[in-house]
C-alpha positions in Angstrom: -161.1 28.2 -39.6 -164.0 26.0 -40.2 -166.9 25.7 -37.8 -166.5 21.9 -37.6 -163.0 22.4 -36.1 -164.6 24.3 -33.1 -166.7 21.3 -32.2 -164.0 18.7 -32.2 -163.1 17.2 -28.9 -160.3 15.0 -27.7 -160.0 11.9 -25.5 -158.9 12.4 -21.9 -157.0 9.6 -20.1 -156.7 9.9 -16.3 -153.5 8.1 -15.5 -153.5 8.9 -11.8 -153.4 5.8 -9.6 -155.4 7.4 -6.8 -158.8 9.0 -6.6 -159.3 12.5 -5.2 -160.0 11.0 -1.8 -156.5 9.3 -1.9 -157.8 5.7 -2.4 -156.3 3.4 -5.0 -158.3 3.2 -8.2 -159.6 -0.1 -9.5 -157.3 -1.9 -11.9 -154.0 -0.8 -10.3 -151.8 0.8 -13.0 -154.4 0.7 -15.8 -155.5 4.3 -16.7 -159.1 5.1 -16.7 -160.6 6.5 -19.8 -163.3 9.0 -20.5 -165.1 8.3 -23.8 -166.9 11.6 -23.8 -165.2 14.3 -25.9 -164.1 17.3 -23.9 -164.9 20.7 -25.3 -162.3 23.3 -24.8 -163.4 26.9 -25.2 -160.7 29.6 -25.3 -161.4 32.3 -22.7 -158.1 33.6 -21.4 -159.7 36.0 -18.9 -161.9 33.3 -17.4 -159.0 30.9 -17.3 -156.8 33.4 -15.5 -159.6 34.1 -13.1 -160.1 30.4 -12.4 -156.3 29.9 -12.0 -156.3 32.7 -9.4 -159.2 31.2 -7.5 -157.5 27.7 -7.5 -154.5 29.0 -5.6 -154.4 27.8 -2.0 -155.5 30.2 0.7 -152.3 29.7 2.5 -150.5 31.9 0.0 -152.8 34.8 0.7 -152.8 34.6 4.5 -151.0 37.8 5.0 -152.3 41.1 3.7 -148.7 42.5 3.6 -147.1 42.7 0.2 -144.1 40.3 -0.3 -140.7 41.8 0.5 -139.0 43.5 -2.4 -136.5 41.2 -4.1 -133.2 43.0 -4.3 -129.7 41.8 -4.9 -128.9 42.3 -1.2 -131.9 40.1 -0.2 -130.8 37.4 -2.7 -127.3 37.5 -1.3 -128.6 37.3 2.3 -130.7 34.3 1.3 -127.6 32.5 -0.1 -125.5 33.4 2.9 -128.3 31.9 5.2 -128.2 28.7 3.3 -124.4 28.6 3.6 -124.6 29.3 7.3 -127.2 26.5 7.7 -124.8 24.1 5.9 -122.0 25.2 8.2 -124.1 24.3 11.2 -124.2 28.0 12.4 -128.0 28.4 12.1 -130.8 25.9 12.2 -132.1 24.6 8.8 -135.1 26.8 8.0 -137.2 23.7 6.9 -136.3 21.1 9.5 -135.3 23.4 12.3 -132.3 21.1 13.0 -128.7 22.2 13.1 -126.8 20.1 10.7 -123.3 20.4 9.1 -122.7 19.7 5.4 -119.4 21.1 4.4 -119.9 20.1 0.7 -123.1 22.1 0.5 -121.4 25.0 2.3 -118.5 25.0 -0.2 -121.0 25.0 -3.1 -122.9 27.9 -1.6 -119.7 29.8 -1.1 -118.7 29.0 -4.7 -122.1 30.3 -6.0 -121.5 33.6 -4.1 -118.0 33.8 -5.6 -119.5 33.3 -9.1 -122.0 36.1 -8.4 -119.2 38.4 -7.3 -117.2 37.7 -10.5 -120.2 38.0 -12.8 -121.5 41.2 -11.2 -118.1 42.9 -10.9 -118.5 46.6 -12.0 -122.3 46.4 -11.8 -122.9 46.7 -8.0 -123.2 49.9 -6.0 -120.8 50.5 -3.1 -123.2 49.1 -0.4 -123.8 45.9 -2.4 -120.1 45.4 -3.0 -119.3 45.9 0.7 -122.1 43.5 1.7 -120.8 40.8 -0.8 -117.2 41.2 0.4 -118.2 41.0 4.1 -120.5 38.0 3.6 -118.0 36.1 1.5 -115.0 36.7 3.8 -117.1 35.6 6.9 -118.3 32.4 5.2 -114.8 31.5 3.9 -113.3 32.0 7.4 -115.9 29.9 9.0 -115.5 27.2 6.4 -111.7 27.1 6.8 -112.2 26.9 10.5 -114.5 23.9 10.3 -112.8 22.1 7.4 -109.4 22.2 9.1 -108.4 18.8 10.5 -108.6 18.6 14.3 -105.4 19.4 16.2 -104.1 22.1 13.9 
């Protein structure tokens, strides 16, 4: 590599329509341009350190380590989403109880797909949990999807 390559810069165009303060920039949709070349120095450790410092403090509020991600935890998460779509539990984001049978059916189908794809690879406890969750969700779905009066 030649030394002249290290001193090359490139042109930066800021295409954001709003300033850091949230105010609209002059010129509406016209991007602002910086005519000064930007020097990029490759320092992976420093970049990683900066990236770590740039993370919001909200993600580090708890000193507890995150819960272990297991198949059972993943399956439980999917079942909670299905239950929320069935109107059995409040939506975790909005806190409202809503019923969306199409979403519930999709979540049940995803769990069925996982059952089929993991067949023979799960331990006895995981298989039992999968079977129990799936049968409960399917029964509740059938109960809610059945036309009234039947």
